[in-house]
N, C-alpha and C positions, 0 to 999 in steps of 0.2 A: 667630627663625624666623617668628613671627607678623608682625613688622615687615616682613620680606622679602616675605611673601605679600601683605600689605596694599599694599606699594609696587608690586608687580607688578600687583595688581588695579587700583590707581589709574592706573598707566601704561596699562594696557589700556583702561580707561574713557576716558582722555584721548585715546588714539589713535582709538578708535571715534567719540568726539565730533568730533575734527578731521576724520576721514574723512567723517562725516555732513555736516559743514559744507561740506567741499569738494564733496561730491556735490550738495548743495542749490545751492551757488554755480554749479556747472557746469550743473545742470538749468535754473536761472534764466537763465543766459546763453544756452543753446540755445533756450529758449522765447522769449527776447527776439529772437534772430536770426530764428527762425521767424516770429514775428508781424511783424517788420519786413519780412521777405521777402514775406510774404503781402500786407501793405499795399502794398508797392511793386509787386507783380504785379497787384493788383486794378485793373481799368480805372477811370478817373475817371467819376464819375456825371454824367449829362447836366445841364448848367447850366440855370438859369432866367434869363430876361432881367430886368434891372431894370425897375421900373414906369415909369420915365421916362428917356429918353436921346435924344440926337441925334448923328449922325455923317455925315461925307461919304464918298463912295465913288467908285471907278472901275468902270464897268459894261461888260461885254463879253458878246456873244452869238456863238455859232458853231454850225454844223451840221457834224458830223464835224470836219474840219480847216479848213473854209471860214469865214472871219470874216463876220459879219452886221452887227454894229454895235459901236461903241466910243464911250463918252461918260462924263460925270461926273454926279453927282447927290448927293442927301442923303436920309437918313431922319430923321423927327421922330416920336417915339413917346411916347404918354402913355396908358398903359392905365388909370390911375386914373380918367380922364375918358372912357375908351372912344373916343379919337380918335387919328388918325395922319395923317401926310402923307408920301408918298413922291415925291420929285422926280426925274424922269428928264429930263435937260437935252439941249441941242441935239445932234442925231445919234442920238437914241434910237429904238429900234424895239420898245418894250415892248408885250407882247401885250395888255395891258389898255388901253393908250392907243390903239393902232392898231385899225382895223377897226370903230370905233363909228359910222361913217357921218357924222361931222361934215364940213362943207364948209370945209376948211382950205387956206390958201395954202402952208403948210409942214408936212407930216405928221411931219417929223423934228424939229420945234421943241419947245421946253420943254413938258413935260407933267407936271402934278401929279395924283397920285391922292389924293383926300381921303376919309378914312374917318370915320364916326361909329358909334354903337352899332348901327345897323341898315342903313346904306347906304354905297356907294362911288360917288364922282363922278369923272369924267375932266375935267380942266381944262387948257386951253391958254391960259395967262394973256396971252401976247403978242397973241393974236388975240381975246381975250375970248370964247372958245368954251368951253362947259361943258355937261355933261349927266349925268343919273343913269345909271350903267352896270349896277349890280346891287345886290342886297341880301342879307339874312341867308339867304333861301331858297337862294341860289346860293353861299353860303359867303363872301360879301364883307363880312366883319366884321374888327375889329381882332384881330390875332393875340394869343393868350394868352401871358403870359410863360412858362408851363409847356409850351409846344407841343412841346418836345423830350423830354418825359417818356417813358421807355421806349425812347429812341433807341439805336441800335447804335453802340458806340464804334469809330472807324476808326483810332485811333492818332495819331501825330504827323506833321505835314507842315510843311515849311519854306515860309513865305509871306513874301515881301519880306524875306528874311534872318532871320526870327523863327520859332522853333519854336511851332507851334500845335496844340492838340488838336482832333480832329474827331469829329462825330457825324452819323449818317444816320437819317432817318425817312421812311417812305413816306407821301406825301400823296395827295390825291384825283386830282391831275393831274400830279404830278411827284415825283421822288425828291429830297428836300431835304437839304442838308448845311450844317452850321454849324461854323465853326472859330473858336477863341478861344485867347488866351494863357493861361499858367498862372494869371496874376492877373486874368483875366476881361476883357481887352481884346479887342474883336472883330477878327478877321482877315479872314474871308470868309464870305459866304453863297452857296451854289450850288444851282441847281435843274436837274435833267435831266428834260425833259418826257417823259412815258411814252408819248405817242402820236406817230405819224410826223409829221415827220421827226426826232424826238428831239433837238431843239435843246438846247443847254446855255447857261445864263444865269449868269454869275458877277458878284458884287459884291465887290470887294476894298476893304476899308475903310482909310481914312486914320486910323490910331489916334491921331494927334496932335489930331484934331478931335473925338474922342469926349468927350461931356459928359453929366453926370447932372443938370445944373441944371434947375430948372423951366423949361418952355417957354411963352412968352407965348401966351395963348389966341388972339390974332389970327393966329398962324401957321396955325391950323387952320380959319379962317373959310371957309365955303362962300359964294362970291359970290352976290349977289342974282339975277344973270342965269342962275344954274345951276338952272333951275326946269323943265326939260323932260327927258323920257326920251330917251336916246340912240336915234337911228334904228335902230341895231343894238346893242341891249344885249348885254353880255357874258353868255355862257352856258357853264357848265362842260362839258367834253368828255364824250362818252358813256363809260361804263365800258369799260375795256380787257378784252376777253375773253381767257381763257387760251389761249395759243398764237397770239393775234392780234398786230397791230402795236403 
């Protein structure tokens, strides 16, 4: 009799133990699924640029559906040394290059924007024309790698057949968007000017040209003849009033 009671007690304890293990296993599985789902649904965090990179791009501007310009160019970026060079090549209508008052034979010619820690210069190398366009007071300094901090996640967009993540941030003069692949290759930079006529400026990057190698210092050299202030220096647009253009 005692043996039967002990056996029943043992079987009961074993059953409780097994049920407890099953419950723990199921709970662990559900928690794992929940965490995985939460991670999957959480939007990717805004990326930071590498300290140094270079990449070629195709550049387009349009107002509404009307094309304004189409050309190629390149970015050379070295934040460690607080220098950068943005090349807008033949056919460009870049808003920093144009309107500076230089006497040019071809206003659509190659234009290089040269940045150092305090200034930005507009350089038309084919015509050996160059001038100081703006400085730190006007916001003309090298963009920080963390400029996307706090940016709004836009989701995915297919760019040249590749899925790219996008983020948006409000700048002083434009709404800026940055797109890159899952593994960090740049897809597109886009800016929509917030003042009339609200032009849109797209840089679609050639990912095969993207390099993180050190860039020769000579790439960023400001020519000796770049020693004058532009006749019409660049000035930031006035703040857009609420309800205004």
